[in-house]
Every structure is written in structure tokens, then in C-alpha cells.
PARODREN-972806 format. One record per residue (C-alpha): residue number from 1; residue in one letter; chain; y, x, z. Coordinates in pm, 1 decimal, always signed. Layout:
! PARODREN-972806
+-----+-----+-------+----------+----------+----------+
|   n | res | chain |       c2 |       c1 |       c3 |
+-----+-----+-------+----------+----------+----------+
| NUM |   A |     A |        Y |        X |        Z |
...
+-----+-----+-------+----------+----------+----------+
END
This chain:
! PARODREN-972806
+-----+-----+-------+----------+----------+----------+
|   n | res | chain |       c2 |       c1 |       c3 |
+-----+-----+-------+----------+----------+----------+
|   1 |   M |     A |  -5933.7 |  +1707.2 |  +3831.1 |
|   2 |   K |     A |  -5654.8 |  +1884.8 |  +4012.1 |
|   3 |   N |     A |  -5509.8 |  +2027.3 |  +3688.4 |
|   4 |   D |     A |  -5471.9 |  +1677.1 |  +3530.0 |
|   5 |   K |     A |  -5107.2 |  +1649.3 |  +3434.3 |
|   6 |   L |     A |  -4995.5 |  +1287.5 |  +3488.4 |
|   7 |   P |     A |  -4711.9 |  +1162.3 |  +3261.4 |
|   8 |   N |     A |  -4364.1 |  +1069.0 |  +3395.3 |
|   9 |   I |     A |  -4214.1 |   +728.7 |  +3326.5 |
|  10 |   E |     A |  -3856.8 |   +703.4 |  +3180.0 |
|  11 |   H |     A |  -3657.5 |   +388.7 |  +3099.4 |
|  12 |   P |     A |  -3681.2 |   +320.0 |  +2728.8 |
|  13 |   E |     A |  -3296.9 |   +299.2 |  +2699.5 |
|  14 |   Q |     A |  -3229.0 |   +605.3 |  +2912.4 |
|  15 |   D |     A |  -2985.0 |   +835.7 |  +2748.1 |
|  16 |   N |     A |  -3096.9 |  +1187.5 |  +2859.6 |
|  17 |   A |     A |  -2799.9 |  +1350.5 |  +2695.4 |
|  18 |   K |     A |  -2554.3 |  +1164.0 |  +2921.2 |
|  19 |   L |     A |  -2765.3 |  +1248.4 |  +3225.4 |
|  20 |   K |     A |  -2782.7 |  +1613.1 |  +3117.9 |
|  21 |   Q |     A |  -2403.5 |  +1630.8 |  +3099.3 |
|  22 |   K |     A |  -2396.9 |  +1535.6 |  +3473.8 |
|  23 |   N |     A |  -2682.5 |  +1780.9 |  +3552.8 |
|  24 |   V |     A |  -2903.3 |  +1484.2 |  +3655.5 |
|  25 |   S |     A |  -3263.9 |  +1420.7 |  +3565.0 |
|  26 |   L |     A |  -3424.6 |  +1074.5 |  +3632.0 |
|  27 |   C |     A |  -3791.5 |   +967.6 |  +3611.7 |
|  28 |   A |     A |  -4073.3 |   +786.5 |  +3791.3 |
|  29 |   L |     A |  -4396.2 |   +960.6 |  +3873.1 |
|  30 |   L |     A |  -4712.5 |   +936.5 |  +4085.1 |
|  31 |   D |     A |  -4650.2 |  +1143.1 |  +4398.6 |
|  32 |   T |     A |  -4983.1 |  +1316.4 |  +4437.7 |
|  33 |   R |     A |  -4859.4 |  +1544.9 |  +4719.3 |
|  34 |   T |     A |  -4986.2 |  +1306.0 |  +4983.3 |
|  35 |   E |     A |  -5287.7 |  +1078.5 |  +4950.0 |
|  36 |   N |     A |  -5298.9 |   +736.2 |  +5122.6 |
|  37 |   R |     A |  -5604.0 |   +630.8 |  +5330.6 |
|  38 |   D |     A |  -5731.8 |   +413.3 |  +5043.8 |
|  39 |   K |     A |  -5728.8 |   +707.0 |  +4797.0 |
|  40 |   T |     A |  -5405.3 |   +584.5 |  +4633.1 |
|  41 |   Y |     A |  -5069.6 |   +754.4 |  +4582.5 |
|  42 |   T |     A |  -4715.1 |   +622.4 |  +4584.0 |
|  43 |   V |     A |  -4512.4 |   +579.9 |  +4268.7 |
|  44 |   R |     A |  -4168.3 |   +732.0 |  +4331.9 |
|  45 |   I |     A |  -3845.8 |   +771.6 |  +4141.9 |
|  46 |   R |     A |  -3734.7 |  +1133.5 |  +4122.3 |
|  47 |   I |     A |  -3382.7 |  +1236.7 |  +4077.3 |
|  48 |   I |     A |  -3292.8 |  +1601.1 |  +4029.9 |
|  49 |   F |     A |  -2927.5 |  +1706.4 |  +4065.8 |
|  50 |   D |     A |  -2822.4 |  +2073.4 |  +4052.8 |
|  51 |   R |     A |  -3193.6 |  +2176.9 |  +4104.0 |
|  52 |   K |     A |  -3236.0 |  +1960.9 |  +4412.7 |
|  53 |   A |     A |  -3486.7 |  +1685.0 |  +4389.9 |
|  54 |   K |     A |  -3495.1 |  +1364.4 |  +4593.5 |
|  55 |   Y |     A |  -3770.1 |  +1112.8 |  +4581.0 |
|  56 |   Y |     A |  -3723.4 |   +733.0 |  +4637.5 |
|  57 |   T |     A |  -4025.9 |   +509.0 |  +4693.8 |
|  58 |   T |     A |  -4103.6 |   +209.4 |  +4486.2 |
|  59 |   K |     A |  -4362.3 |    +86.4 |  +4735.4 |
|  60 |   I |     A |  -4620.6 |    +71.1 |  +4458.5 |
|  61 |   Q |     A |  -4953.6 |   +232.5 |  +4541.2 |
|  62 |   L |     A |  -5190.7 |   +330.7 |  +4255.5 |
|  63 |   S |     A |  -5485.2 |   +549.7 |  +4195.6 |
|  64 |   K |     A |  -5465.7 |   +818.5 |  +3934.8 |
|  65 |   D |     A |  -5670.3 |   +607.8 |  +3687.6 |
|  66 |   Q |     A |  -5451.3 |   +309.9 |  +3755.9 |
|  67 |   Y |     A |  -5140.3 |   +521.2 |  +3694.1 |
|  68 |   K |     A |  -5275.0 |   +649.6 |  +3362.1 |
|  69 |   S |     A |  -5337.5 |   +284.1 |  +3255.7 |
|  70 |   L |     A |  -4984.0 |   +192.4 |  +3373.6 |
|  71 |   T |     A |  -4828.3 |   +464.9 |  +3157.1 |
|  72 |   G |     A |  -5038.2 |   +354.6 |  +2858.1 |
|  73 |   L |     A |  -4914.7 |   +111.2 |  +2582.4 |
|  74 |   N |     A |  -5055.4 |   -215.2 |  +2713.6 |
|  75 |   P |     A |  -5118.3 |   -226.9 |  +3088.0 |
|  76 |   R |     A |  -5281.7 |   -552.0 |  +3195.6 |
|  77 |   G |     A |  -5258.2 |   -778.2 |  +3491.0 |
|  78 |   T |     A |  -5102.9 |   -642.7 |  +3807.7 |
|  79 |   L |     A |  -5041.3 |   -302.2 |  +3636.8 |
|  80 |   R |     A |  -4811.1 |   -484.4 |  +3394.2 |
|  81 |   K |     A |  -4614.5 |   -629.1 |  +3681.5 |
|  82 |   S |     A |  -4595.4 |   -285.6 |  +3850.9 |
|  83 |   K |     A |  -4472.7 |   -126.7 |  +3528.4 |
|  84 |   V |     A |  -4196.0 |   -388.6 |  +3501.3 |
|  85 |   V |     A |  -4086.0 |   -322.7 |  +3856.9 |
|  86 |   V |     A |  -4072.5 |    +55.9 |  +3795.6 |
|  87 |   I |     A |  -3885.4 |    +13.1 |  +3464.7 |
|  88 |   E |     A |  -3631.8 |   -225.1 |  +3641.2 |
|  89 |   L |     A |  -3574.7 |    +28.0 |  +3921.5 |
|  90 |   L |     A |  -3522.6 |   +309.4 |  +3666.1 |
|  91 |   K |     A |  -3273.8 |    +86.3 |  +3475.6 |
|  92 |   K |     A |  -3079.7 |    +22.9 |  +3793.2 |
|  93 |   A |     A |  -3078.1 |   +394.2 |  +3885.4 |
|  94 |   N |     A |  -2975.8 |   +488.6 |  +3536.7 |
|  95 |   D |     A |  -2693.4 |   +238.3 |  +3520.1 |
|  96 |   I |     A |  -2562.9 |   +352.0 |  +3857.4 |
|  97 |   I |     A |  -2573.7 |   +716.9 |  +3754.6 |
|  98 |   E |     A |  -2399.2 |   +654.5 |  +3417.3 |
|  99 |   G |     A |  -2123.1 |   +452.1 |  +3594.2 |
| 100 |   M |     A |  -2046.3 |   +731.6 |  +3833.3 |
| 101 |   P |     A |  -1769.3 |   +966.6 |  +3720.6 |
| 102 |   V |     A |  -1920.3 |  +1244.0 |  +3941.6 |
| 103 |   F |     A |  -2276.9 |  +1227.1 |  +4069.2 |
| 104 |   S |     A |  -2360.5 |  +1276.3 |  +4436.9 |
| 105 |   F |     A |  -2675.1 |  +1172.2 |  +4618.4 |
| 106 |   D |     A |  -2476.0 |   +999.5 |  +4897.1 |
| 107 |   S |     A |  -2278.5 |   +773.7 |  +4661.6 |
| 108 |   F |     A |  -2585.0 |   +707.1 |  +4454.3 |
| 109 |   E |     A |  -2779.2 |   +596.6 |  +4758.7 |
| 110 |   R |     A |  -2495.2 |   +370.9 |  +4882.0 |
| 111 |   K |     A |  -2492.9 |   +195.6 |  +4539.4 |
| 112 |   F |     A |  -2870.1 |   +187.8 |  +4492.7 |
| 113 |   F |     A |  -2963.0 |    +56.4 |  +4836.2 |
| 114 |   G |     A |  -2637.4 |   -116.5 |  +4926.2 |
| 115 |   K |     A |  -2461.4 |    -81.7 |  +5254.2 |
| 116 |   A |     A |  -2673.8 |   -134.4 |  +5557.8 |
| 117 |   G |     A |  -2570.3 |   -440.4 |  +5757.6 |
| 118 |   Q |     A |  -2346.8 |   -571.7 |  +5485.3 |
| 119 |   L |     A |  -2299.7 |   -947.2 |  +5522.8 |
| 120 |   S |     A |  -2193.5 |  -1154.4 |  +5230.7 |
| 121 |   D |     A |  -2075.7 |  -1471.4 |  +5414.4 |
| 122 |   V |     A |  -1972.8 |  -1599.8 |  +5751.5 |
| 123 |   Q |     A |  -2283.5 |  -1820.4 |  +5791.5 |
| 124 |   K |     A |  -2517.5 |  -1525.6 |  +5764.0 |
| 125 |   A |     A |  -2307.7 |  -1344.4 |  +6026.4 |
| 126 |   F |     A |  -2337.2 |  -1636.0 |  +6270.1 |
| 127 |   K |     A |  -2714.9 |  -1656.9 |  +6214.5 |
| 128 |   Q |     A |  -2747.5 |  -1284.3 |  +6280.7 |
| 129 |   H |     A |  -2536.7 |  -1303.3 |  +6589.8 |
| 130 |   I |     A |  -2736.1 |  -1600.3 |  +6725.3 |
| 131 |   Q |     A |  -3068.8 |  -1411.1 |  +6670.1 |
| 132 |   E |     A |  -2930.0 |  -1106.8 |  +6856.3 |
| 133 |   L |     A |  -2854.3 |  -1326.3 |  +7155.9 |
+-----+-----+-------+----------+----------+----------+
END
């Protein structure tokens, strides 16, 4: 079972030629390097740039069999919802990468995760300040 090759997930509209021009590779995969206590693994987004890979969690936990079903044509129930989440995260990552004139992990992470502590309006700032007091 160790030699079972699990398929990667790519966004259906992903243009690999554009990514290749920037030396970037993007996919989602089941990270079987570390097993969770409940015998599941985390689905992660992998970005490779200049032969350096970084993995970003999707917080989706699946067994190998569930992952195989997820990558199939018609996943059912919660697997369908999980696949939609993964595809949306891949789309977001792909759009960010394509919109960058020059790729770097730092600028990608700022755009993908947003700036930590960024407040959009004054009311949120007041509420946060009151909670800190």
C-alpha cells in the first residue's frame, strides 16, 4: 500500500503554460508524510518555485480511500464539499500567481493570507481595543 500513487488535484481552469513561464507549479495533494491520530492525512496545497516546495494546509483531513473518492468524477456528500473548498483555494492561489509580475513566496503569502491584524473599519478597531483592555 506504500507504493500507491495518489493523484494530485489541479484547478480545471489552471493554465500550466503561464505558471511554467514563472517557474511555478501549483497543485493540491494528500500529505502522507505525517499521519494524524485518527489515521487521516491533511490535504495541502503545494507550490513549487525554483525547485523549492512550500505546503499550505487546507485544514481538510481525509483517509487515503476518501482522497481517492474525492479525486474521482463524482464525489458525494461531505467529500463533494471538501473538493469544492480545495478547488476554490487552488483558484485563489492560481489567480494570485497569475496576477503577480514576478513570483515570490513572501508576496504570495501576503496576498493569499492577507495582512495579519489588518482592520477594515474603525468600529472593528474599537472592538478589538476594548477586548484587549
